[in-house]
DRENPA-3360 file (N, C-alpha, C; in nm, 2 decimals, always signed):
BEGIN
1 = XXXXXXXX = +17.48/+15.30/+8.23/+17.60/+15.25/+8.20/+17.56/+15.14/+8.10 ~ +17.65/+15.11/+7.99/+17.65/+15.03/+7.89/+17.76/+14.94/+7.86 ~ +17.74/+14.82/+7.86/+17.85/+14.71/+7.85/+17.81/+14.64/+7.74 ~ +17.91/+14.63/+7.62/+17.89/+14.57/+7.51/+17.76/+14.61/+7.45 ~ +17.74/+14.74/+7.43/+17.62/+14.80/+7.38/+17.48/+14.79/+7.45 ~ +17.49/+14.72/+7.56/+17.37/+14.69/+7.64/+17.36/+14.76/+7.78 ~ +17.24/+14.81/+7.81/+17.25/+14.89/+7.92/+17.26/+14.80/+8.03 ~ +17.33/+14.87/+8.14/+17.35/+14.77/+8.27/+17.28/+14.88/+8.37;
9 = XXXXXXXX = +17.18/+14.81/+8.43/+17.10/+14.86/+8.54/+17.14/+14.80/+8.66 ~ +17.19/+14.89/+8.76/+17.26/+14.84/+8.87/+17.15/+14.80/+8.95 ~ +17.03/+14.86/+8.96/+16.90/+14.83/+9.05/+16.85/+14.68/+9.02 ~ +16.89/+14.64/+8.90/+16.86/+14.51/+8.86/+16.96/+14.39/+8.85 ~ +17.06/+14.45/+8.90/+17.20/+14.37/+8.91/+17.28/+14.38/+9.06 ~ +17.19/+14.40/+9.15/+17.24/+14.44/+9.29/+17.34/+14.32/+9.34 ~ +17.33/+14.22/+9.28/+17.42/+14.08/+9.33/+17.54/+14.13/+9.30 ~ +17.62/+14.22/+9.21/+17.73/+14.24/+9.21/+17.79/+14.34/+9.31;
17 = XXXXXXXX = +17.70/+14.37/+9.39/+17.75/+14.47/+9.49/+17.82/+14.37/+9.59 ~ +17.80/+14.23/+9.60/+17.84/+14.15/+9.69/+17.99/+14.15/+9.68 ~ +18.04/+14.18/+9.57/+18.20/+14.18/+9.57/+18.27/+14.27/+9.62 ~ +18.19/+14.38/+9.68/+18.25/+14.47/+9.78/+18.31/+14.41/+9.89 ~ +18.26/+14.30/+9.92/+18.31/+14.23/+10.04/+18.48/+14.20/+10.03 ~ +18.51/+14.18/+9.92/+18.67/+14.14/+9.88/+18.75/+14.25/+9.95 ~ +18.76/+14.38/+9.94/+18.84/+14.46/+10.00/+18.82/+14.45/+10.16 ~ +18.66/+14.44/+10.20/+18.65/+14.42/+10.34/+18.75/+14.30/+10.39;
25 = XXXXXXXX = +18.73/+14.20/+10.33/+18.81/+14.07/+10.35/+18.94/+14.08/+10.35 ~ +19.01/+14.17/+10.26/+19.13/+14.17/+10.25/+19.19/+14.28/+10.37 ~ +19.12/+14.37/+10.42/+19.14/+14.44/+10.51/+19.14/+14.36/+10.66 ~ +19.04/+14.29/+10.68/+19.01/+14.20/+10.79/+19.14/+14.10/+10.78 ~ +19.18/+14.03/+10.68/+19.27/+13.92/+10.69/+19.41/+13.99/+10.74 ~ +19.46/+14.11/+10.67/+19.58/+14.18/+10.70/+19.57/+14.23/+10.83 ~ +19.47/+14.27/+10.89/+19.46/+14.34/+11.03/+19.46/+14.22/+11.13 ~ +19.41/+14.09/+11.08/+19.42/+13.96/+11.17/+19.57/+13.92/+11.17;
33 = XXXXXXXX = +19.64/+13.93/+11.07/+19.78/+13.90/+11.05/+19.86/+14.01/+11.14 ~ +19.82/+14.11/+11.13/+19.90/+14.20/+11.20/+19.88/+14.17/+11.37 ~ +19.76/+14.16/+11.41/+19.74/+14.14/+11.55/+19.78/+14.01/+11.61 ~ +19.81/+13.91/+11.52/+19.89/+13.78/+11.57/+19.98/+13.77/+11.48 ~ +20.10/+13.80/+11.50/+20.24/+13.80/+11.42/+20.29/+13.66/+11.47 ~ +20.38/+13.61/+11.36/+20.42/+13.45/+11.39/+20.53/+13.46/+11.50 ~ +20.55/+13.57/+11.56/+20.64/+13.54/+11.71/+20.55/+13.57/+11.81 ~ +20.42/+13.57/+11.80/+20.35/+13.60/+11.93/+20.31/+13.44/+11.99;
41 = XXXXXXXX = +20.27/+13.46/+12.10/+20.20/+13.33/+12.20/+20.06/+13.30/+12.13 ~ +20.07/+13.18/+12.10/+19.93/+13.14/+12.04/+19.90/+13.01/+12.07 ~ +19.76/+12.98/+12.06/+19.72/+12.82/+12.08/+19.77/+12.75/+11.96 ~ +19.85/+12.63/+11.99/+19.91/+12.55/+11.88/+19.79/+12.44/+11.81 ~ +19.77/+12.45/+11.68/+19.67/+12.37/+11.63/+19.74/+12.25/+11.60 ~ +19.70/+12.13/+11.65/+19.79/+12.02/+11.63/+19.69/+11.89/+11.65 ~ +19.73/+11.79/+11.58/+19.66/+11.64/+11.58/+19.77/+11.54/+11.57 ~ +19.77/+11.43/+11.66/+19.87/+11.34/+11.62/+19.87/+11.28/+11.48;
49 = XXXXXXXX = +19.76/+11.29/+11.41/+19.76/+11.23/+11.28/+19.86/+11.33/+11.19 ~ +19.85/+11.44/+11.23/+19.95/+11.53/+11.14/+20.12/+11.49/+11.14 ~ +20.13/+11.40/+11.22/+20.28/+11.36/+11.22/+20.28/+11.23/+11.11 ~ +20.16/+11.18/+11.08/+20.15/+11.07/+11.00/+20.15/+11.13/+10.84 ~ +20.12/+11.26/+10.82/+20.12/+11.33/+10.71/+20.26/+11.37/+10.63 ~ +20.30/+11.30/+10.55/+20.44/+11.35/+10.49/+20.43/+11.51/+10.42 ~ +20.55/+11.57/+10.43/+20.50/+11.69/+10.35/+20.53/+11.66/+10.20 ~ +20.47/+11.73/+10.10/+20.47/+11.70/+9.97/+20.47/+11.81/+9.89;
57 = XXXXXXXX = +20.58/+11.87/+9.85/+20.58/+12.01/+9.77/+20.49/+12.04/+9.65 ~ +20.47/+11.90/+9.57/+20.39/+11.90/+9.46/+20.25/+11.95/+9.48 ~ +20.21/+11.93/+9.59/+20.05/+11.96/+9.63/+20.05/+12.10/+9.63 ~ +20.17/+12.21/+9.62/+20.16/+12.35/+9.62/+20.08/+12.41/+9.51 ~ +20.08/+12.31/+9.40/+19.99/+12.34/+9.28/+19.85/+12.37/+9.30 ~ +19.79/+12.25/+9.34/+19.65/+12.27/+9.39/+19.62/+12.37/+9.50 ~ +19.70/+12.39/+9.58/+19.71/+12.48/+9.69/+19.69/+12.63/+9.64 ~ +19.77/+12.65/+9.53/+19.76/+12.79/+9.46/+19.66/+12.80/+9.38;
65 = XXXXXXXX = +19.60/+12.70/+9.32/+19.46/+12.70/+9.24/+19.35/+12.72/+9.30 ~ +19.37/+12.75/+9.43/+19.25/+12.82/+9.52/+19.22/+12.96/+9.46 ~ +19.33/+13.04/+9.45/+19.29/+13.17/+9.40/+19.21/+13.18/+9.28 ~ +19.25/+13.12/+9.17/+19.19/+13.13/+9.02/+19.04/+13.06/+9.04 ~ +19.03/+12.96/+9.13/+18.91/+12.89/+9.14/+18.81/+12.97/+9.20 ~ +18.84/+13.04/+9.31/+18.73/+13.11/+9.37/+18.70/+13.26/+9.28 ~ +18.79/+13.30/+9.22/+18.78/+13.41/+9.13/+18.70/+13.37/+9.02 ~ +18.74/+13.25/+8.95/+18.66/+13.19/+8.81/+18.52/+13.17/+8.86;
73 = XXXXXXXX = +18.51/+13.09/+8.96/+18.38/+13.08/+8.98/+18.29/+13.17/+9.02 ~ +18.35/+13.27/+9.09/+18.26/+13.41/+9.12/+18.22/+13.49/+9.00 ~ +18.31/+13.51/+8.90/+18.29/+13.57/+8.79/+18.20/+13.50/+8.71 ~ +18.19/+13.37/+8.68/+18.11/+13.31/+8.59/+17.96/+13.31/+8.67 ~ +17.96/+13.28/+8.78/+17.83/+13.30/+8.85/+17.77/+13.44/+8.84 ~ +17.85/+13.53/+8.90/+17.82/+13.67/+8.86/+17.75/+13.71/+8.74 ~ +17.79/+13.66/+8.63/+17.76/+13.70/+8.50/+17.62/+13.59/+8.45 ~ +17.64/+13.46/+8.47/+17.55/+13.36/+8.42/+17.44/+13.31/+8.53;
81 = XXXXXXXX = +17.47/+13.34/+8.66/+17.37/+13.27/+8.74/+17.35/+13.35/+8.86 ~ +17.29/+13.46/+8.87/+17.30/+13.56/+8.98/+17.23/+13.51/+9.12 ~ +17.14/+13.41/+9.11/+17.09/+13.35/+9.24/+17.19/+13.25/+9.30 ~ +17.26/+13.18/+9.24/+17.37/+13.10/+9.30/+17.49/+13.18/+9.30 ~ +17.50/+13.30/+9.27/+17.62/+13.38/+9.27/+17.60/+13.44/+9.43 ~ +17.47/+13.48/+9.44/+17.43/+13.53/+9.57/+17.47/+13.41/+9.70 ~ +17.41/+13.31/+9.67/+17.45/+13.21/+9.77/+17.59/+13.17/+9.79 ~ +17.66/+13.17/+9.69/+17.82/+13.17/+9.68/+17.88/+13.27/+9.75;
89 = XXXXXXXX = +17.83/+13.39/+9.76/+17.89/+13.50/+9.82/+17.85/+13.47/+9.96 ~ +17.73/+13.48/+10.00/+17.69/+13.47/+10.12/+17.77/+13.34/+10.19 ~ +17.79/+13.23/+10.15/+17.89/+13.14/+10.20/+18.02/+13.19/+10.23 ~ +18.08/+13.25/+10.13/+18.21/+13.30/+10.17/+18.22/+13.41/+10.25 ~ +18.12/+13.49/+10.25/+18.13/+13.62/+10.33/+18.08/+13.57/+10.49 ~ +18.01/+13.48/+10.50/+17.96/+13.43/+10.65/+18.09/+13.35/+10.69 ~ +18.14/+13.27/+10.61/+18.24/+13.15/+10.62/+18.37/+13.22/+10.66 ~ +18.41/+13.33/+10.59/+18.56/+13.40/+10.60/+18.56/+13.47/+10.72;
97 = XXXXXXXX = +18.44/+13.57/+10.74/+18.41/+13.65/+10.85/+18.42/+13.59/+10.98 ~ +18.36/+13.47/+10.99/+18.35/+13.37/+11.11/+18.50/+13.34/+11.14 ~ +18.57/+13.29/+11.04/+18.69/+13.25/+11.05/+18.81/+13.35/+11.12 ~ +18.78/+13.48/+11.04/+18.87/+13.60/+11.08/+18.83/+13.65/+11.24 ~ +18.69/+13.66/+11.26/+18.66/+13.67/+11.40/+18.70/+13.58/+11.50 ~ +18.71/+13.45/+11.46/+18.77/+13.36/+11.56/+18.92/+13.38/+11.57 ~ +18.98/+13.39/+11.48/+19.14/+13.40/+11.49/+19.15/+13.53/+11.58 ~ +19.09/+13.62/+11.55/+19.13/+13.78/+11.61/+19.10/+13.73/+11.79;
105 = XXXXXXXX = +18.99/+13.68/+11.81/+18.93/+13.66/+11.95/+19.03/+13.55/+12.02 ~ +19.06/+13.44/+11.93/+19.12/+13.32/+11.97/+19.24/+13.30/+11.90 ~ +19.39/+13.36/+11.94/+19.48/+13.36/+11.84/+19.54/+13.22/+11.84 ~ +19.58/+13.18/+11.72/+19.61/+13.03/+11.70/+19.71/+13.02/+11.59 ~ +19.78/+12.93/+11.57/+19.89/+12.90/+11.48/+19.91/+12.74/+11.46 ~ +20.01/+12.73/+11.38/+20.06/+12.57/+11.38/+20.23/+12.58/+11.35 ~ +20.29/+12.46/+11.42/+20.43/+12.45/+11.40/+20.45/+12.33/+11.34 ~ +20.39/+12.30/+11.23/+20.41/+12.18/+11.13/+20.50/+12.21/+11.03;
113 = XXXXXXXX = +20.54/+12.32/+10.99/+20.64/+12.35/+10.88/+20.78/+12.28/+10.88 ~ +20.83/+12.24/+10.78/+20.94/+12.18/+10.79/+21.07/+12.25/+10.82 ~ +21.16/+12.24/+10.89/+21.28/+12.34/+10.92/+21.38/+12.35/+10.81 ~ +21.37/+12.25/+10.74/+21.46/+12.25/+10.59/+21.38/+12.13/+10.48 ~ +21.41/+12.17/+10.36/+21.36/+12.08/+10.27/+21.47/+11.98/+10.20 ~ +21.42/+11.86/+10.19/+21.51/+11.76/+10.14/+21.53/+11.77/+9.99 ~ +21.46/+11.86/+9.91/+21.49/+11.87/+9.77/+21.49/+12.02/+9.73 ~ +21.53/+12.03/+9.63/+21.54/+12.17/+9.56/+21.48/+12.17/+9.43;
121 = XXXXXXXX = +21.38/+12.23/+9.43/+21.31/+12.24/+9.28/+21.20/+12.35/+9.28 ~ +21.16/+12.36/+9.17/+21.07/+12.50/+9.16/+20.94/+12.49/+9.25 ~ +20.90/+12.36/+9.29/+20.77/+12.33/+9.36/+20.80/+12.40/+9.52 ~ +20.93/+12.35/+9.55/+21.00/+12.40/+9.69/+21.01/+12.56/+9.68 ~ +21.05/+12.60/+9.58/+21.07/+12.73/+9.59/+20.93/+12.79/+9.60 ~ +20.83/+12.77/+9.54/+20.69/+12.81/+9.54/+20.64/+12.82/+9.70 ~ +20.68/+12.69/+9.76/+20.64/+12.66/+9.89/+20.71/+12.77/+9.98 ~ +20.82/+12.79/+9.95/+20.91/+12.89/+10.01/+20.84/+13.04/+10.02;
129 = XXXXXXXX = +20.77/+13.05/+9.89/+20.74/+13.20/+9.87/+20.61/+13.22/+9.94 ~ +20.51/+13.10/+9.95/+20.41/+13.10/+10.03/+20.42/+13.10/+10.16 ~ +20.53/+13.04/+10.23/+20.58/+13.03/+10.36/+20.61/+13.19/+10.41 ~ +20.66/+13.26/+10.31/+20.73/+13.41/+10.33/+20.61/+13.51/+10.35 ~ +20.51/+13.46/+10.23/+20.39/+13.57/+10.23/+20.28/+13.57/+10.31 ~ +20.29/+13.44/+10.39/+20.16/+13.40/+10.49/+20.22/+13.33/+10.59 ~ +20.20/+13.39/+10.72/+20.25/+13.34/+10.83/+20.20/+13.20/+10.86 ~ +20.25/+13.15/+10.96/+20.19/+13.01/+11.01/+20.06/+13.04/+11.13;
137 = XXXXXXXX = +20.04/+13.15/+11.15/+19.92/+13.20/+11.24/+19.79/+13.22/+11.18 ~ +19.69/+13.21/+11.27/+19.56/+13.21/+11.21/+19.49/+13.11/+11.12 ~ +19.51/+12.98/+11.16/+19.49/+12.86/+11.07/+19.36/+12.80/+11.08 ~ +19.30/+12.82/+11.21/+19.19/+12.73/+11.22/+19.06/+12.82/+11.24 ~ +18.96/+12.81/+11.18/+18.96/+12.72/+11.07/+19.00/+12.77/+10.93 ~ +19.05/+12.67/+10.85/+19.09/+12.69/+10.73/+19.01/+12.76/+10.61 ~ +19.03/+12.88/+10.59/+18.98/+12.96/+10.47/+18.98/+12.91/+10.35 ~ +19.10/+12.83/+10.33/+19.12/+12.74/+10.19/+19.03/+12.65/+10.19;
145 = XXXXXXXX = +19.00/+12.59/+10.28/+18.89/+12.46/+10.29/+18.75/+12.52/+10.27 ~ +18.73/+12.63/+10.35/+18.59/+12.70/+10.32/+18.55/+12.77/+10.20 ~ +18.67/+12.83/+10.14/+18.63/+12.87/+10.00/+18.64/+12.77/+9.90 ~ +18.70/+12.64/+9.90/+18.69/+12.54/+9.81/+18.56/+12.49/+9.81 ~ +18.51/+12.46/+9.94/+18.40/+12.38/+9.95/+18.29/+12.44/+9.89 ~ +18.27/+12.58/+9.93/+18.15/+12.67/+9.86/+18.19/+12.69/+9.72 ~ +18.30/+12.70/+9.66/+18.30/+12.71/+9.53/+18.25/+12.58/+9.45 ~ +18.29/+12.48/+9.49/+18.24/+12.35/+9.46/+18.09/+12.33/+9.47;
153 = XXXXXXXX = +18.03/+12.34/+9.59/+17.89/+12.35/+9.59/+17.82/+12.43/+9.51 ~ +17.87/+12.57/+9.49/+17.81/+12.66/+9.40/+17.80/+12.61/+9.24 ~ +17.91/+12.54/+9.22/+17.93/+12.49/+9.08/+17.81/+12.36/+9.06 ~ +17.82/+12.29/+9.15/+17.73/+12.16/+9.15/+17.58/+12.20/+9.14 ~ +17.52/+12.31/+9.20/+17.41/+12.34/+9.20/+17.35/+12.43/+9.09 ~ +17.44/+12.51/+9.02/+17.41/+12.60/+8.92/+17.38/+12.53/+8.78 ~ +17.28/+12.57/+8.76/+17.24/+12.53/+8.62/+17.28/+12.59/+8.49 ~ +17.36/+12.68/+8.50/+17.45/+12.76/+8.41/+17.57/+12.66/+8.36;
161 = XXXXXXXX = +17.58/+12.57/+8.46/+17.71/+12.48/+8.43/+17.65/+12.33/+8.38 ~ +17.64/+12.31/+8.25/+17.54/+12.21/+8.22/+17.63/+12.07/+8.23 ~ +17.76/+12.07/+8.20/+17.86/+11.96/+8.17/+17.90/+11.91/+8.31 ~ +17.85/+11.76/+8.32/+17.86/+11.68/+8.44/+18.01/+11.68/+8.46 ~ +18.10/+11.68/+8.34/+18.25/+11.66/+8.37/+18.30/+11.77/+8.42 ~ +18.25/+11.89/+8.39/+18.33/+12.02/+8.46/+18.27/+12.02/+8.61 ~ +18.16/+12.00/+8.65/+18.12/+11.97/+8.81/+18.22/+11.88/+8.87 ~ +18.23/+11.75/+8.82/+18.33/+11.66/+8.86/+18.48/+11.70/+8.88;
169 = XXXXXXXX = +18.52/+11.77/+8.76/+18.66/+11.83/+8.77/+18.68/+11.94/+8.89 ~ +18.57/+12.04/+8.91/+18.58/+12.11/+9.01/+18.56/+12.06/+9.14 ~ +18.49/+11.98/+9.17/+18.48/+11.90/+9.31/+18.62/+11.83/+9.31 ~ +18.68/+11.77/+9.23/+18.80/+11.69/+9.25/+18.92/+11.79/+9.29 ~ +18.91/+11.92/+9.22/+19.02/+12.03/+9.24/+18.98/+12.06/+9.40 ~ +18.86/+12.08/+9.43/+18.84/+12.13/+9.58/+18.88/+12.05/+9.67 ~ +18.87/+11.91/+9.64/+18.92/+11.80/+9.75/+19.08/+11.80/+9.74 ~ +19.14/+11.82/+9.64/+19.28/+11.83/+9.62/+19.34/+11.96/+9.69;
177 = XXXXXXXX = +19.26/+12.06/+9.68/+19.31/+12.20/+9.76/+19.28/+12.17/+9.90 ~ +19.18/+12.10/+9.95/+19.17/+12.07/+10.07/+19.27/+11.98/+10.14 ~ +19.31/+11.89/+10.06/+19.39/+11.78/+10.09/+19.56/+11.86/+10.10 ~ +19.57/+11.94/+10.01/+19.71/+12.01/+9.99/+19.74/+12.10/+10.11 ~ +19.63/+12.16/+10.17/+19.64/+12.24/+10.29/+19.76/+12.16/+10.40 ~ +19.71/+12.02/+10.42/+19.80/+11.94/+10.51/+19.93/+11.91/+10.45 ~ +19.94/+11.88/+10.32/+20.06/+11.82/+10.25/+20.17/+11.91/+10.24 ~ +20.13/+12.03/+10.22/+20.22/+12.14/+10.21/+20.25/+12.20/+10.35;
185 = XXXXXXXX = +20.17/+12.15/+10.45/+20.21/+12.19/+10.58/+20.15/+12.33/+10.63 ~ +20.06/+12.39/+10.55/+20.01/+12.50/+10.60/+19.90/+12.48/+10.70 ~ +19.84/+12.36/+10.71/+19.72/+12.37/+10.81/+19.74/+12.22/+10.87 ~ +19.68/+12.22/+10.99/+19.66/+12.08/+11.08/+19.54/+12.01/+11.02 ~ +19.53/+11.90/+11.05/+19.40/+11.83/+11.01/+19.28/+11.89/+11.08 ~ +19.29/+11.94/+11.22/+19.20/+12.03/+11.30/+19.15/+12.15/+11.23 ~ +19.26/+12.21/+11.15/+19.20/+12.33/+11.06/+19.12/+12.28/+10.96 ~ +19.12/+12.17/+10.91/+19.03/+12.13/+10.79/+18.89/+12.08/+10.86;
193 = XXXXXXXX = +18.92/+12.00/+10.95/+18.77/+11.97/+11.03/+18.71/+12.06/+11.08 ~ +18.77/+12.20/+11.13/+18.69/+12.29/+11.19/+18.63/+12.37/+11.07 ~ +18.69/+12.37/+10.94/+18.64/+12.44/+10.82/+18.51/+12.38/+10.77 ~ +18.52/+12.25/+10.76/+18.41/+12.17/+10.73/+18.30/+12.18/+10.82 ~ +18.31/+12.19/+10.94/+18.22/+12.23/+11.04/+18.15/+12.36/+11.02 ~ +18.23/+12.46/+10.99/+18.19/+12.60/+10.96/+18.10/+12.57/+10.85 ~ +18.15/+12.51/+10.74/+18.06/+12.50/+10.62/+17.93/+12.44/+10.63 ~ +17.93/+12.34/+10.73/+17.80/+12.29/+10.74/+17.71/+12.37/+10.82;
201 = XXXXXXXX = +17.76/+12.44/+10.91/+17.67/+12.54/+10.98/+17.64/+12.64/+10.90 ~ +17.73/+12.68/+10.80/+17.67/+12.83/+10.72/+17.57/+12.78/+10.61 ~ +17.58/+12.63/+10.57/+17.50/+12.57/+10.48/+17.38/+12.55/+10.56 ~ +17.35/+12.53/+10.66/+17.23/+12.52/+10.72/+17.17/+12.63/+10.77 ~ +17.25/+12.75/+10.80/+17.17/+12.89/+10.81/+17.14/+12.91/+10.67 ~ +17.20/+12.90/+10.54/+17.14/+12.94/+10.42/+17.03/+12.87/+10.38 ~ +17.02/+12.73/+10.42/+16.90/+12.68/+10.40/+16.77/+12.73/+10.47 ~ +16.81/+12.77/+10.60/+16.72/+12.81/+10.68/+16.66/+12.97/+10.62;
209 = XXXXXXXX = +16.74/+13.04/+10.58/+16.72/+13.14/+10.51/+16.63/+13.16/+10.39 ~ +16.69/+13.06/+10.30/+16.59/+13.02/+10.19/+16.47/+12.97/+10.20 ~ +16.45/+12.91/+10.30/+16.30/+12.84/+10.32/+16.22/+12.96/+10.41 ~ +16.28/+13.05/+10.46/+16.21/+13.15/+10.54/+16.18/+13.26/+10.42 ~ +16.26/+13.28/+10.34/+16.23/+13.36/+10.22/+16.14/+13.31/+10.13 ~ +16.13/+13.21/+10.11/+16.02/+13.15/+10.01/+15.90/+13.13/+10.09 ~ +15.90/+13.11/+10.22/+15.77/+13.11/+10.28/+15.72/+13.26/+10.30 ~ +15.78/+13.36/+10.31/+15.76/+13.48/+10.32/+15.68/+13.54/+10.20;
217 = X = +15.75/+13.50/+10.09/+15.73/+13.54/+9.96/+15.59/+13.44/+9.88;
% end
């Protein structure tokens, strides 16, 4: 296969095959949503601190930026930095799979969404669209947080991104995404905390894998 006049050898670019997890994830996600509908009985994810967090529809913007963040970071690393792309995808694959598996085995949801909105603007309309597309079930651990953390981590360690300002901006965006999950009432603080715990465990597993691989080689 030729790409821009250059030969593309899949045997030398096997990291590209990791993108095949995307359809697997989508199948797993929709299966999870089907198995735990919003009308079913589920364990409610809630923390008293959730009551102190106001609803703010403007944070739906960073919440939605999660999608182009994960896609953009993935494409950049796939082309520019294969080793970090592998680590990024391993983190996403393990983290998302653990989250989906947990939600299927332990149905959960949250009841934090406002019954009505005090304002009427484009941001509220976007929140309503997100609410309609994504049920209030299967919330812990938050895959939004898992994805944002691993995207920011991959950008920070990649030598293909040389500008410190870019790394800082991506990290700030990741923080805003994590915060937005609570401010638009898509997640409880418990969901965020659980996601950070998953990230810590997966990071530890990847470090062990890297050390073992280095020791063997």
